[in-house]
C-alpha positions in Angstrom: -3.1 2.6 -38.8 -6.8 3.5 -38.7 -8.2 5.3 -35.6 -10.0 2.2 -34.4 -6.8 0.1 -34.5 -4.8 2.8 -32.8 -7.4 3.0 -30.1 -7.3 -0.8 -29.6 -3.5 -0.7 -29.4 -3.7 2.1 -26.8 -6.3 0.2 -24.9 -4.2 -2.9 -24.7 -1.2 -0.8 -23.6 -3.2 0.8 -20.9 -4.5 -2.5 -19.6 -0.9 -3.7 -19.3 -0.1 -0.5 -17.5 -3.0 -1.1 -15.1 -1.7 -4.6 -14.4 1.8 -3.2 -13.8 0.5 -0.6 -11.3 -1.6 -3.2 -9.4 1.4 -5.5 -9.2 3.6 -2.7 -8.1 1.3 -1.7 -5.3 1.2 -5.3 -4.1 5.0 -5.5 -4.2 5.3 -2.3 -2.1 2.8 -3.7 0.5 4.6 -7.1 0.6 8.0 -5.4 1.0 6.9 -3.1 3.8 4.8 -5.7 5.6 7.7 -8.2 5.5 10.0 -5.7 7.2 7.4 -4.6 9.8 6.2 -8.1 10.6 9.9 -9.3 10.8 10.7 -6.5 13.2 7.6 -7.2 15.3 8.5 -10.9 15.5 12.1 -10.2 16.4 11.3 -7.6 19.0 8.7 -9.8 20.7 10.4 -13.1 20.6 13.6 -12.0 22.3 13.5 -12.1 26.1 14.9 -9.2 28.1 18.1 -11.2 28.6 18.6 -11.9 25.0 17.4 -8.6 23.6 20.0 -6.8 21.6 21.7 -3.8 23.1 19.8 -1.6 20.6 16.4 -2.2 22.1 17.6 -2.3 25.8 18.3 1.4 25.9 15.8 4.2 25.6 17.8 5.7 22.8 18.1 2.4 20.9 14.4 1.7 21.3 13.6 5.2 20.1 15.8 4.7 17.1 14.2 1.4 16.3 10.7 3.0 16.6 11.7 5.9 14.5 13.0 3.5 11.8 9.8 1.5 11.8 7.8 4.8 11.6 9.9 5.9 8.6 9.4 2.6 6.8 5.6 2.9 7.5 5.3 6.5 6.2 7.5 5.8 3.2 5.4 2.7 2.3 2.1 4.5 2.7 3.3 7.5 0.6 4.6 5.1 -2.1 1.4 3.2 -2.1 -0.7 6.4 -2.4 1.5 7.5 -5.4 0.8 4.1 -7.1 -2.9 4.6 -6.5 -2.8 8.0 -8.2 -1.0 6.5 -11.2 -3.6 3.7 -11.2 -6.5 6.2 -11.2 -5.0 8.1 -14.1 -4.6 4.9 -16.0 -8.2 3.9 -15.3 -9.4 7.4 -16.6 -7.5 6.8 -19.8 -9.0 3.3 -20.2 -12.5 4.6 -19.6 -12.0 7.4 -22.2 -10.7 4.9 -24.8 -13.7 2.6 -24.1 -16.0 5.6 -24.6 -14.1 6.5 -27.9 -14.5 2.9 -29.1 -18.3 3.1 -28.4 -18.3 0.4 -25.8 -21.0 2.1 -23.7 -23.4 2.1 -26.6 -25.3 -0.7 -28.4 -24.5 -3.5 -29.1 -21.7 -3.6 -26.4 -23.4 -1.8 -23.5 -20.7 -1.7 -20.8 -22.3 -0.5 -17.6 -22.6 3.3 -17.7 -21.0 3.8 -14.3 -17.8 2.5 -15.8 -17.5 5.7 -17.7 -16.3 7.4 -14.5 -13.7 4.8 -13.7 -10.8 6.5 -12.0 -12.6 9.7 -11.5 -13.5 9.2 -7.8 -10.5 10.3 -5.8 -10.7 8.4 -2.6 -9.4 10.5 0.3 -6.6 9.3 2.6 -9.2 9.3 5.4 -11.5 6.9 3.4 -8.6 4.6 2.7 -7.7 4.5 6.4 -11.2 3.8 7.6 -11.9 1.0 5.1 -10.1 -2.3 4.7 -7.1 -1.6 2.4 -3.4 -2.2 2.1 -2.8 1.3 3.4 -4.8 0.5 6.5 -2.9 -2.8 7.0 0.4 -0.9 6.6 -0.6 1.7 9.2 -1.6 -1.1 11.7 1.6 -3.0 11.1 3.6 0.2 11.5 1.9 1.1 14.8 2.5 -2.5 16.1 6.2 -2.3 15.1 6.6 1.0 16.9 4.9 -0.4 19.9 7.0 -3.5 19.8 10.1 -1.4 19.8 9.0 0.9 22.8 6.7 -1.0 25.0 9.0 -3.9 26.1 11.3 -1.3 27.8 8.4 -0.5 30.2 7.4 -4.1 31.0 9.0 -6.0 33.9 11.6 -8.6 32.8 9.4 -11.4 34.2 6.8 -10.8 31.6 9.2 -12.0 28.9 9.3 -15.6 30.3 
């Protein structure tokens, strides 16, 4: 197989890998957000009379809050791992595009695409900008609050 054909084959394989990584990141977010939103809904919909024994005790509420915190941290770490894999794939794609001469005439891809995947966005930047990681953190905080706060509210506030 000539070099050009080999590069095209590798390019297609990396594009499929990129699709897979993006889909995987979405699956992780959907999985964790479903768990967190489900817990928030269940914790807030039940009145103090109907709340399960688990959330009526301080220990139970603490365990539920800890479980939601663990789900949140696990999901964020998993999403960050997928983002690292995604960045590596983007770097490979950019290098293949460069080797194929796609940044030169007559193709002329934008020159800033050469650095695709090079910028390593810090955790702080991901948290401060709209992202799935930010959404997961907010849902996790709400889930922990939903587990703990109702213990401190008067029963009449539950209708």
